[in-house]
C-alpha positions as CSV (number, residue, x, y, z in Angstrom):
1,M,190.4,186.1,-187.2
2,K,193.8,185.3,-185.7
3,L,193.9,185.0,-181.8
4,S,196.8,186.7,-180.2
5,I,198.0,185.1,-176.9
6,K,200.0,187.3,-174.6
7,P,203.3,186.0,-173.1
8,I,202.0,186.2,-169.6
9,T,199.1,183.9,-170.2
10,L,201.4,181.3,-171.4
11,V,203.4,181.5,-168.2
12,F,200.3,181.1,-166.0
13,C,199.1,178.2,-168.0
14,A,202.4,176.5,-167.7
15,M,202.3,176.9,-164.0
16,L,198.8,175.6,-163.6
17,A,199.7,172.6,-165.6
18,G,202.7,171.8,-163.3
19,A,200.5,172.2,-160.2
20,V,198.1,169.7,-161.6
21,V,200.8,167.2,-162.4
22,A,202.3,167.7,-158.8
23,I,198.8,167.2,-157.2
24,A,198.3,164.1,-159.2
25,L,201.6,162.8,-158.1
26,L,201.3,163.5,-154.4
27,L,197.5,162.9,-153.8
28,P,197.7,159.1,-153.1
29,G,200.3,159.4,-150.3
30,T,198.3,162.3,-148.6
31,L,195.3,160.2,-148.5
32,D,197.1,157.3,-147.1
33,S,198.5,159.4,-144.2
34,R,195.1,160.9,-143.7
35,R,193.6,157.3,-143.3
36,T,196.5,156.3,-140.9
37,L,195.9,159.4,-138.7
38,E,192.2,158.6,-138.4
39,I,193.0,154.8,-137.3
40,E,195.3,156.0,-134.6
41,R,192.8,158.6,-133.3
42,A,190.3,155.9,-133.0
43,A,192.5,153.5,-131.1
44,T,193.9,156.1,-128.6
45,P,191.3,158.6,-127.5
46,T,192.5,161.9,-126.2
47,P,192.6,161.8,-122.3
48,T,190.3,164.0,-120.4
49,A,190.5,165.2,-116.8
50,D,188.6,163.0,-114.2
51,V,187.5,165.1,-111.2
52,R,186.4,162.1,-109.2
53,S,190.0,160.8,-108.9
54,M,191.0,164.2,-107.6
55,L,188.4,164.1,-104.8
56,M,189.4,160.5,-103.7
57,V,193.1,161.4,-102.8
58,T,192.3,164.6,-101.1
59,L,193.1,164.2,-97.3
60,D,190.6,165.3,-94.7
61,P,192.8,167.5,-92.4
62,N,190.5,166.6,-89.4
63,N,190.9,162.9,-89.8
64,T,194.6,161.9,-89.9
65,P,195.2,158.0,-90.0
66,A,197.2,156.4,-87.2
67,P,200.7,155.0,-88.1
68,T,201.1,151.3,-88.8
69,A,202.2,149.4,-85.6
70,L,205.9,148.4,-85.7
71,L,206.2,144.6,-85.9
72,L,209.7,143.1,-85.7
73,K,210.1,139.5,-86.9
74,T,212.4,137.3,-88.8
75,G,213.7,139.1,-92.0
76,V,213.4,142.7,-90.8
77,K,216.4,144.7,-90.6
78,G,217.2,148.3,-89.2
79,D,218.0,150.4,-86.2
80,E,215.0,149.1,-84.2
81,V,216.3,145.5,-84.6
82,T,219.7,146.7,-83.4
83,R,218.0,148.3,-80.4
84,L,216.1,145.2,-79.6
85,Q,219.1,143.0,-79.8
86,Q,221.2,145.3,-77.5
87,R,218.3,145.3,-74.8
88,L,218.1,141.3,-75.1
89,Q,221.8,141.1,-74.7
90,E,221.7,143.3,-71.6
91,L,219.2,141.1,-70.0
92,G,221.1,137.9,-70.9
93,Y,218.7,136.5,-73.5
94,Y,220.9,137.1,-76.6
95,N,224.5,136.4,-77.2
96,G,224.7,136.8,-80.8
97,E,226.1,139.7,-82.9
98,V,224.3,143.1,-82.7
99,D,223.9,143.5,-86.5
100,G,220.4,144.9,-86.9
101,Q,219.3,141.8,-88.6
102,Y,216.3,139.9,-87.2
103,G,217.5,136.3,-87.7
104,P,216.7,132.8,-86.1
105,G,219.0,133.8,-83.1
106,T,217.1,136.9,-82.3
107,A,213.7,135.2,-82.8
108,E,214.8,132.5,-80.2
109,A,216.0,135.3,-77.7
110,V,212.6,136.9,-78.1
111,R,210.8,133.6,-77.6
112,V,212.7,132.9,-74.4
113,F,212.0,136.3,-73.1
114,Q,208.4,135.8,-74.0
115,D,208.2,132.5,-72.1
116,Q,209.8,134.0,-68.9
117,H,207.4,136.9,-68.8
118,G,204.1,135.1,-69.6
119,L,203.7,136.5,-73.1
120,D,202.6,134.6,-76.2
121,S,205.8,132.7,-77.1
122,D,205.8,133.3,-81.0
123,G,209.3,134.9,-81.4
124,I,207.8,138.1,-82.9
125,A,208.6,141.4,-81.1
126,G,205.1,143.3,-81.3
127,E,204.1,146.2,-79.2
128,A,203.4,144.2,-76.0
129,T,206.7,142.3,-76.1
130,R,208.6,145.4,-76.7
131,A,206.8,147.4,-74.0
132,R,207.7,144.5,-71.5
133,L,211.2,144.3,-72.8
134,Y,212.1,148.0,-72.4
135,A,210.3,148.3,-69.0
136,Q,212.6,148.9,-66.0
137,D,211.3,145.8,-64.2
138,A,212.1,143.5,-67.2
139,Q,213.6,140.2,-65.7
140,T,217.0,139.1,-66.5
141,C,217.3,135.6,-68.3
142,V,217.1,132.6,-65.9
143,P,218.9,129.7,-67.7
144,T,217.2,126.4,-68.0
145,A,219.3,123.6,-66.7
146,T,220.1,121.1,-69.5
147,P,219.0,117.7,-68.2
148,T,221.7,114.9,-68.1
149,A,221.3,112.4,-70.8
150,T,219.8,109.4,-68.9
151,P,219.9,105.8,-70.4
152,S,216.4,104.3,-71.0
153,L,217.1,101.5,-68.5
154,L,219.4,100.7,-65.7
155,K,219.7,97.3,-63.9
156,K,221.7,95.2,-61.6
157,G,225.2,94.9,-62.9
158,D,225.2,98.2,-64.7
159,A,227.9,100.9,-63.9
160,G,228.7,104.6,-64.7
161,D,227.7,108.1,-64.1
162,A,223.9,107.5,-64.7
163,V,223.9,104.9,-61.9
164,R,225.8,107.2,-59.7
165,E,223.3,110.0,-60.2
166,M,220.4,107.8,-59.5
167,Q,222.1,106.4,-56.3
168,Q,222.5,110.1,-55.1
169,R,218.9,110.8,-56.0
170,L,217.7,107.7,-54.0
171,K,220.0,108.6,-51.1
172,D,218.7,112.2,-51.1
173,L,215.2,110.7,-50.8
174,G,216.1,108.3,-48.0
175,Y,215.7,105.0,-50.0
176,Y,219.6,104.3,-50.4
177,D,222.1,104.2,-47.6
178,G,224.9,102.6,-49.4
179,E,228.1,104.2,-51.1
180,V,227.4,106.3,-54.2
181,D,229.9,104.4,-56.3
182,G,228.2,104.1,-59.6
183,D,227.8,100.3,-59.3
184,F,224.4,98.9,-59.5
185,G,224.6,96.2,-57.1
186,G,222.2,94.4,-54.7
187,G,221.9,97.4,-52.5
188,T,221.0,99.7,-55.3
189,E,218.5,97.3,-56.6
190,E,216.9,97.0,-53.2
191,A,216.6,100.9,-53.1
192,V,215.0,101.0,-56.4
193,R,212.6,98.2,-55.3
194,L,211.7,100.2,-52.2
195,Y,211.1,103.3,-54.2
196,Q,209.0,101.6,-56.6
197,R,206.9,99.8,-53.9
198,Q,206.3,103.1,-52.0
199,N,205.5,105.0,-55.1
200,G,202.9,102.7,-56.8
201,L,205.2,101.3,-59.5
202,D,205.8,97.7,-60.7
203,V,208.4,96.4,-58.2
204,D,211.2,94.8,-60.3
205,G,214.2,96.6,-59.2
206,I,214.9,97.9,-62.8
207,A,215.0,101.5,-63.3
208,A,213.2,102.1,-66.7
209,E,211.2,105.0,-68.1
210,K,208.3,105.2,-65.5
211,T,210.7,104.7,-62.6
212,F,213.1,107.5,-63.9
213,A,210.1,109.8,-64.7
214,S,208.8,109.5,-61.0
215,L,212.3,109.5,-59.4
216,Y,213.4,112.7,-60.9
217,S,210.1,114.5,-60.8
218,D,209.2,117.2,-58.3
219,Q,206.5,114.8,-56.9
220,A,209.0,112.1,-55.9
221,K,208.2,111.2,-52.3
222,Q,210.7,110.8,-49.3
223,V,210.9,107.3,-48.0
224,T,208.4,106.1,-45.5
225,I,210.3,104.5,-42.7
226,T,208.7,101.0,-41.8
227,P,208.2,101.2,-38.1
228,T,210.1,98.8,-36.0
229,P,207.9,95.9,-35.0
230,D,206.3,96.2,-31.6
231,P,207.4,93.2,-29.5
232,A,204.1,93.5,-27.7
233,Q,202.2,93.1,-31.0
234,M,201.0,89.4,-31.5
235,P,202.2,87.5,-34.7
236,L,200.2,87.4,-37.8
237,L,198.3,84.1,-38.2
238,V,197.8,82.8,-41.7
239,N,196.0,79.2,-42.2
240,R,192.8,77.8,-43.7
241,D,190.7,79.5,-41.1
242,H,192.6,82.9,-41.5
243,P,193.4,83.4,-45.2
244,V,194.7,86.5,-46.8
245,G,193.2,88.0,-49.9
246,A,194.3,87.5,-53.5
247,D,195.8,91.0,-53.5
248,Y,197.7,90.8,-50.4
249,E,201.4,91.8,-50.5
250,P,203.8,92.5,-47.6
251,D,204.9,96.1,-47.2
252,D,208.7,95.5,-47.2
253,L,209.9,92.7,-49.3
254,V,213.5,92.4,-50.4
255,K,215.4,90.1,-52.5
256,L,217.4,87.7,-50.3
257,K,220.3,87.5,-52.8
258,N,220.7,91.3,-52.3
259,V,220.9,91.4,-48.6
260,I,222.1,88.0,-47.3
261,P,225.8,87.5,-48.0
262,S,226.3,84.5,-50.3
263,S,229.3,83.4,-47.9
264,L,226.6,82.7,-45.2
265,V,223.9,80.8,-47.4
266,T,223.0,80.1,-50.7
267,V,219.8,81.5,-52.0
268,K,218.3,78.9,-54.5
269,G,216.4,81.2,-56.6
270,S,217.5,84.7,-57.7
271,D,214.0,86.0,-57.3
272,I,213.3,84.6,-53.8
273,E,212.0,87.4,-51.5
274,G,211.5,87.9,-47.9
275,D,210.5,90.4,-45.2
276,R,213.4,92.8,-44.6
277,T,213.2,92.4,-40.8
278,A,213.1,88.6,-41.0
279,A,216.0,88.7,-43.6
280,N,218.1,90.7,-41.1
281,A,217.2,88.2,-38.3
282,M,218.4,85.3,-40.6
283,I,221.7,87.0,-41.2
284,E,222.3,87.1,-37.4
285,M,221.2,83.5,-37.3
286,F,223.4,82.1,-40.0
287,E,226.4,84.2,-38.6
288,A,225.9,82.4,-35.3
289,A,225.8,79.0,-37.0
290,E,229.0,79.9,-38.9
291,A,230.6,80.8,-35.6
292,D,229.5,77.3,-34.3
293,G,231.2,75.7,-37.4
294,V,227.9,74.9,-39.1
295,T,227.6,76.1,-42.8
296,G,226.3,74.9,-46.1
297,W,222.8,76.4,-45.6
298,Q,220.4,76.9,-48.5
299,I,217.2,78.9,-48.8
300,S,214.7,77.1,-51.1
301,A,211.7,79.2,-50.7
302,G,210.4,82.5,-49.3
303,Y,207.6,84.9,-50.3
304,R,205.0,83.4,-52.6
305,S,202.2,85.4,-54.4
306,Y,198.6,84.2,-54.3
307,D,198.9,83.2,-58.1
308,Y,202.1,81.2,-57.4
309,Q,200.6,79.4,-54.6
310,Q,197.5,78.6,-56.8
311,Q,200.0,77.2,-59.4
312,L,201.8,75.0,-56.7
313,F,198.5,73.7,-55.6
314,D,197.0,72.8,-58.9
315,E,200.3,71.2,-60.0
316,Q,200.2,68.8,-57.0
317,V,196.5,68.0,-57.5
318,A,197.4,67.2,-61.2
319,E,200.2,64.7,-60.0
320,Y,197.6,63.0,-57.7
321,R,195.1,62.8,-60.5
322,A,197.7,61.3,-62.8
323,E,198.2,58.5,-60.3
324,G,194.5,57.7,-60.3
325,F,193.1,59.8,-57.6
326,T,189.6,61.3,-58.0
327,Q,189.4,65.1,-58.0
328,E,188.1,65.1,-54.4
329,K,190.7,62.8,-53.2
330,A,193.5,64.6,-55.0
331,V,192.6,67.9,-53.4
332,S,192.4,66.3,-49.9
333,A,195.7,64.6,-50.4
334,T,197.4,67.9,-51.7
335,R,196.0,69.9,-48.6
336,N,198.3,67.7,-46.3
337,T,201.5,69.2,-47.8
338,V,200.4,72.3,-49.9
339,A,198.5,75.1,-48.5
340,D,195.4,76.4,-50.4
341,P,196.0,79.8,-52.0
342,G,195.6,82.5,-49.5
343,S,196.3,80.2,-46.4
344,S,199.9,79.6,-47.0
345,E,202.4,81.3,-44.5
346,H,204.6,82.0,-47.5
347,H,202.3,84.8,-48.5
348,T,203.5,86.9,-45.3
349,G,207.2,86.9,-46.4
350,L,208.0,85.7,-43.0
351,A,208.3,81.9,-43.8
352,F,211.3,80.2,-45.4
353,D,212.2,76.7,-46.5
354,I,215.8,76.0,-45.2
355,T,217.5,73.0,-46.8
356,V,220.9,71.6,-47.7
357,A,221.8,71.2,-51.4
358,G,221.9,67.6,-52.6
359,T,220.5,65.8,-49.5
360,I,217.4,65.4,-47.3
361,F,217.3,68.1,-44.7
362,K,216.2,65.8,-41.9
363,G,219.0,64.5,-39.7
364,T,221.6,66.8,-41.0
365,E,223.7,69.0,-38.7
366,Q,222.1,72.0,-40.2
367,Q,218.7,70.7,-39.3
368,I,219.8,69.9,-35.8
369,W,221.3,73.3,-35.1
370,L,218.3,75.0,-36.5
371,H,215.8,73.3,-34.4
372,E,217.8,74.1,-31.3
373,H,218.9,77.6,-32.0
374,C,216.4,79.4,-34.5
375,W,214.0,80.4,-31.5
376,D,216.8,82.8,-30.1
377,Y,216.7,84.8,-33.4
378,G,212.7,85.2,-33.6
379,F,212.0,82.0,-35.6
380,I,209.9,79.1,-34.8
381,I,209.6,75.5,-36.4
382,R,206.1,76.1,-37.6
383,Y,204.9,72.6,-38.4
384,Q,206.0,70.1,-35.7
385,E,205.4,66.4,-35.4
386,D,203.3,66.6,-32.2
387,K,201.1,69.5,-33.6
388,E,199.9,68.1,-36.8
389,Q,196.2,67.9,-35.7
390,I,196.3,71.5,-34.5
391,T,198.1,73.1,-37.6
392,G,196.5,70.8,-40.1
393,F,199.8,70.0,-42.0
394,L,202.4,67.2,-41.7
395,A,205.4,68.0,-40.0
396,E,208.0,70.1,-42.0
397,C,211.4,70.2,-40.2
398,W,212.7,72.7,-42.9
399,H,209.8,75.4,-42.6
400,I,210.7,78.3,-40.3
401,R,208.5,81.2,-39.6
402,Y,209.6,84.5,-38.2
403,V,207.5,85.8,-35.2
404,G,210.0,88.0,-33.4
405,L,211.2,88.0,-29.9
406,P,210.1,87.4,-27.1
407,H,207.3,85.3,-29.0
408,S,209.5,82.7,-30.3
409,T,211.4,81.9,-27.1
410,E,208.1,81.9,-25.2
411,M,206.4,79.5,-27.6
412,R,209.7,77.3,-27.4
413,D,209.5,77.3,-23.6
414,R,206.0,76.5,-23.3
415,N,206.0,73.9,-26.4
416,L,203.2,75.9,-28.2
417,C,202.5,76.1,-31.9
418,L,201.3,79.4,-33.2
419,E,197.6,78.5,-33.1
420,E,198.0,77.6,-29.4
421,Y,200.0,80.6,-28.6
422,L,197.2,82.8,-30.3
423,G,194.4,81.0,-28.5
424,E,193.1,79.6,-31.9
425,A,193.6,75.9,-31.2
């Protein structure tokens, strides 16, 4: 039997065959796309709504948080800084540009304001600082005086404004009565020494760090005036039976070179000191001698400390020992001419050795004049030839001692040594 295929069937078959071919050609790409989509879905999950985060950001209308406190400090800019600068400028704390920028100048102005008002001085304008700043009773700036640059040390021979300023300060306190001329001379040195002595400082006449700090401080003391010696008061006796302690020092010592004109007398050592009252009496005495035509005086010794007297005593003992003396005999021989430490009149600052340079003093016109006239100026010849058994010392024609008037003239008129005059003989 012969099959008969209709034309429509052939067309359908042809279309089906084409579809199969197309599917065969497109299927690999479709599978690859499907696979890629599945991978992406696995890597990035689909987001879902989280109700917890919504609850966290919901504000409670009954609990409104307080605003953050305003803090103005270096680096901040804006209108509040401008307002701050303007207020600081009105009160005299700030002299920079009002530019709304909180820089170092603004911070320093705030710091000065805080210092003056007893606030924490940190240069940061917090609430407490701004409240005080904008208050009606805020204080205007009180400038701090810039201290004058002072040298680290001033001494005799120096000159300039620093010396002048120091002289004025000493004068204001009563220690200096000379001219404020900027020249550090003997008078200025004595004023410094007096200040140091009365204020518990080392007495050297040099104005260094400790002296400056004391002198220019608010605690600097006015001078204590040394009372005029009472003529009725008996002279001080210092000898072996009446020694002074190792720490004894007279109250008002001066360097003789600073107070006695060199035209009147030569002071052998630049550091020789003596009591101020006795030094003034010597000036009168040497002026009288000059009026009588007697000059060429020299002062060879004055005040001696305990330690220095010990040194002199030990040196003399050593000399005798070198000559073959036993220790006992050396000490005994030394005591004829050198006082034991503590028993020397030189400790008082009232005893002086008067000499003439280059010659033995005894027999000179100066020695003769001194023995005749020293009594009229408050001095005595302390160790005389006819009093050696009483004083315990060999005669010393060069050794004078200030006892003041009228004691000196009474002792001369009655031919008494000091021990006899004081009833100690």
